[in-house]
C-alpha positions as CSV (number, residue, x, y, z in Angstrom):
1,M,68.1,53.0,-12.2
2,E,66.4,50.1,-13.9
3,Q,67.8,51.2,-17.2
4,K,71.3,51.2,-15.8
5,L,70.8,47.7,-14.4
6,T,69.6,46.4,-17.7
7,K,72.6,47.9,-19.5
8,V,75.0,46.4,-17.1
9,F,73.4,43.0,-17.5
10,Q,73.4,43.3,-21.2
11,K,77.1,44.2,-21.2
12,A,78.0,41.3,-19.0
13,N,76.6,38.8,-21.5
14,Y,76.9,36.0,-19.0
15,Q,77.2,32.5,-20.6
16,S,76.6,29.7,-18.2
17,D,78.7,26.5,-18.2
18,A,77.3,23.7,-20.4
19,N,77.3,21.2,-17.5
20,L,75.9,23.6,-14.9
21,S,72.4,22.2,-14.8
22,Q,73.7,18.7,-14.5
23,D,76.1,19.6,-11.8
24,I,73.3,21.3,-9.8
25,W,71.2,18.2,-10.3
26,Y,73.9,15.9,-9.0
27,F,74.5,18.2,-6.1
28,L,70.8,18.1,-5.2
29,L,70.8,14.3,-5.4
30,K,73.9,14.0,-3.2
31,R,72.3,16.4,-0.7
32,E,69.1,14.3,-0.6
33,K,71.1,11.2,-0.1
34,R,73.0,12.7,2.7
35,I,69.8,13.9,4.4
36,A,68.3,10.4,4.0
37,K,71.4,8.8,5.6
38,L,71.2,11.3,8.5
39,K,67.6,10.6,9.1
40,L,68.1,6.9,8.9
41,T,70.9,7.1,11.5
42,A,68.9,9.3,13.8
43,F,65.8,7.2,13.7
44,S,67.9,4.0,14.1
45,F,69.5,5.5,17.2
46,I,66.2,6.6,18.7
47,G,64.7,3.2,17.9
48,V,67.5,1.3,19.7
49,L,67.4,3.8,22.6
50,S,63.7,3.2,23.0
51,L,64.1,-0.5,22.7
52,V,66.7,-0.5,25.4
53,G,64.6,1.9,27.5
54,F,61.6,-0.5,27.4
55,I,63.4,-3.0,29.6
56,P,63.6,-0.8,32.7
57,A,60.1,0.7,32.0
58,F,58.6,-2.8,31.8
59,K,60.3,-3.7,35.1
60,M,59.0,-0.6,36.7
61,L,55.5,-1.3,35.4
62,A,55.6,-4.9,36.8
63,T,56.9,-3.8,40.3
64,D,54.3,-0.9,40.4
65,F,51.5,-3.4,39.6
66,A,52.7,-5.7,42.3
67,R,53.0,-2.9,44.9
68,S,49.7,-1.3,44.1
69,G,47.5,-4.2,45.0
70,F,45.8,-4.2,41.6
71,Y,46.0,-8.0,41.4
72,E,44.2,-8.4,44.8
73,Y,41.4,-6.1,43.7
74,F,41.2,-7.8,40.3
75,S,41.0,-11.3,41.9
76,L,37.8,-10.1,43.7
77,L,36.1,-10.0,40.3
78,F,36.4,-13.8,40.1
79,S,35.6,-14.7,43.7
80,S,32.0,-14.5,45.0
81,N,29.3,-13.1,42.7
82,G,27.0,-12.0,45.5
83,A,29.5,-9.6,47.0
84,L,30.4,-8.3,43.5
85,A,26.8,-7.5,42.7
86,S,26.3,-5.4,45.8
87,S,29.6,-3.4,45.7
88,W,30.7,-3.3,42.1
89,R,31.1,0.5,42.1
90,E,33.5,0.4,45.0
91,L,35.5,-2.4,43.3
92,A,35.6,-0.5,40.1
93,Y,36.9,2.6,41.9
94,S,39.5,0.6,43.8
95,L,40.7,-1.0,40.5
96,A,41.0,2.4,38.8
97,E,42.7,3.9,41.8
98,S,45.2,1.2,42.2
99,L,46.4,1.4,38.5
100,P,50.0,2.6,38.2
101,T,49.2,5.3,35.6
102,I,52.6,6.8,35.5
103,S,54.3,3.5,34.8
104,I,51.6,2.6,32.2
105,I,52.1,6.0,30.4
106,L,55.8,5.6,30.5
107,S,55.8,2.1,29.1
108,L,53.3,2.9,26.4
109,S,55.2,6.0,25.3
110,V,58.4,4.0,25.0
111,V,56.6,1.5,22.8
112,F,55.0,4.3,20.8
113,V,58.4,5.9,20.2
114,F,59.9,2.6,19.1
115,F,57.1,1.9,16.6
116,L,57.2,5.4,15.3
117,S,61.0,5.2,14.8
118,V,60.6,1.8,13.0
119,R,58.0,3.4,10.8
120,H,60.3,6.3,9.8
121,I,63.3,3.9,9.4
122,L,61.3,1.8,6.9
123,K,60.3,5.0,5.1
124,Q,63.9,6.1,4.8
125,I,65.0,2.7,3.6
126,I,62.4,2.7,0.9
127,K,63.3,6.2,-0.1
128,G,67.0,5.3,0.0
129,Q,66.5,2.4,-2.3
130,L,64.7,4.6,-4.8
131,S,67.4,7.3,-4.7
132,L,70.2,4.7,-4.9
133,S,69.0,3.8,-8.4
134,F,70.6,7.1,-9.6
135,N,74.3,6.6,-10.1
136,V,75.6,9.5,-8.1
């Protein structure tokens, strides 16, 4: 079987086009450029979406802090020192319990996604500038 295949390939005597390797190289460069543009567009969209989403998340965080009574417990830290020394554990538990954790997590995750997308956008811009130097 192998001998038949070698005979067939020898008879074919395939000659490649002279510009084939250059055409393949240009195709690969165009593909990389297209992928870079797609990534830049996607990360830009995600960044703008997270930036817009930060406004309602921040409003929700502010209202949850106001509703939870965290500011009242926090103001006790600066009131009388004698009362604070005797019941500091209860005050610490009350502060921890009144934190709006869901709103904090949501706000921080939106900020994290924004900074992550900005990081990837900058990477794509730098890569894009390097690949634009090829005249494709």
